[in-house]
C-alpha positions as CSV (number, residue, x, y, z in Angstrom):
1,M,138.6,108.2,149.7
2,E,140.7,105.1,149.7
3,I,139.6,102.2,146.8
4,K,140.0,99.4,149.7
5,K,138.6,96.6,147.6
6,T,136.6,95.4,144.4
7,A,133.1,96.6,144.7
8,M,129.8,97.0,142.3
9,A,126.7,98.7,142.6
10,G,124.2,99.1,139.7
11,T,122.5,96.6,137.1
12,L,122.9,95.6,133.2
13,E,118.5,96.8,132.9
14,S,117.7,99.1,130.6
15,S,118.3,103.0,132.0
16,D,120.5,101.4,134.7
17,C,124.6,101.5,134.5
18,L,126.8,98.9,136.5
19,V,129.9,100.0,138.2
20,T,132.7,98.4,139.4
21,V,135.6,99.9,141.5
22,E,138.4,98.5,142.4
23,P,142.2,99.0,144.0
24,G,143.8,101.5,140.9
25,Q,147.2,101.2,140.4
26,G,148.5,105.5,141.3
27,K,145.7,107.0,139.1
28,V,142.0,107.1,138.2
29,E,141.8,104.7,135.1
30,L,137.8,104.6,133.3
31,D,136.8,102.4,131.1
32,L,133.8,103.1,130.0
33,D,130.8,100.8,127.6
34,S,127.7,102.7,127.2
35,A,125.0,102.4,124.5
36,V,124.3,105.7,124.2
37,L,128.2,106.8,123.9
38,H,128.9,108.4,120.7
39,Q,125.7,110.8,122.3
40,F,126.3,111.2,126.2
41,G,129.8,110.1,126.5
42,K,131.1,113.2,127.4
43,Q,128.6,114.1,130.3
44,I,128.9,110.4,131.5
45,R,132.5,110.9,132.3
46,K,131.7,114.4,133.5
47,V,129.2,113.1,135.8
48,I,131.6,110.1,137.2
49,F,134.9,112.2,137.5
50,E,132.7,114.7,139.2
51,T,131.2,112.3,142.0
52,L,135.0,110.6,142.5
53,D,136.5,113.5,142.8
54,R,133.8,115.0,145.1
55,L,134.3,111.4,146.9
56,D,138.1,112.6,146.7
57,V,139.2,109.2,144.9
58,T,142.7,109.4,143.4
59,D,144.0,106.2,143.0
60,A,141.1,103.8,141.3
61,K,140.1,101.5,138.6
62,V,136.8,102.0,137.7
63,T,134.4,99.9,134.9
64,V,130.9,101.4,133.6
65,V,128.9,99.5,131.7
66,D,126.1,102.2,131.0
67,K,122.3,100.7,129.4
68,G,121.1,104.6,129.2
69,A,121.6,105.4,133.0
70,L,120.6,109.6,133.7
71,D,123.3,111.2,135.5
72,C,121.7,111.0,138.7
73,T,121.6,107.4,138.3
74,I,125.0,107.4,137.1
75,K,126.2,109.3,140.5
76,A,124.5,107.2,142.9
77,R,126.0,103.8,141.4
78,V,129.7,105.1,141.8
79,E,128.8,106.8,145.1
80,C,127.4,103.4,146.1
81,A,130.4,101.1,144.8
82,V,132.9,103.6,146.3
83,Y,131.2,103.0,149.8
84,R,130.9,99.6,149.4
85,S,134.3,99.1,149.2
86,N,135.0,100.7,152.5
87,D,132.6,99.0,153.9
88,V,131.0,101.8,154.8
89,K,126.9,101.1,155.7
90,D,126.2,103.7,158.3
91,N,125.2,107.2,158.3
92,L,125.6,107.0,154.4
93,P,126.4,111.1,153.2
94,W,124.5,110.4,149.6
95,G,123.6,113.1,147.1
96,G,126.7,115.2,147.4
97,A,126.4,116.3,151.3
98,I,130.0,115.1,151.3
99,V,132.3,118.3,151.5
């Protein structure tokens, strides 16, 4: 899925994350800022890249500001930001329904 415009999902509240996606420059770039980076940075990156891969996003700049979000929250925020970047509003295939 192509990232057509800048879009955001989430908040900066505790146990949430703010995900911003923008059109990229030929690859997926991730800028991750997390309160728990040293403990869970590897897992957070894994969830982000797996979600982008499942959505077939290959060209994007992704910025994530994490405030201790669970994996399911990170996944939902990434999905939402990608869908918003494409103005997808109806029949959203949430939670891995995309094959």
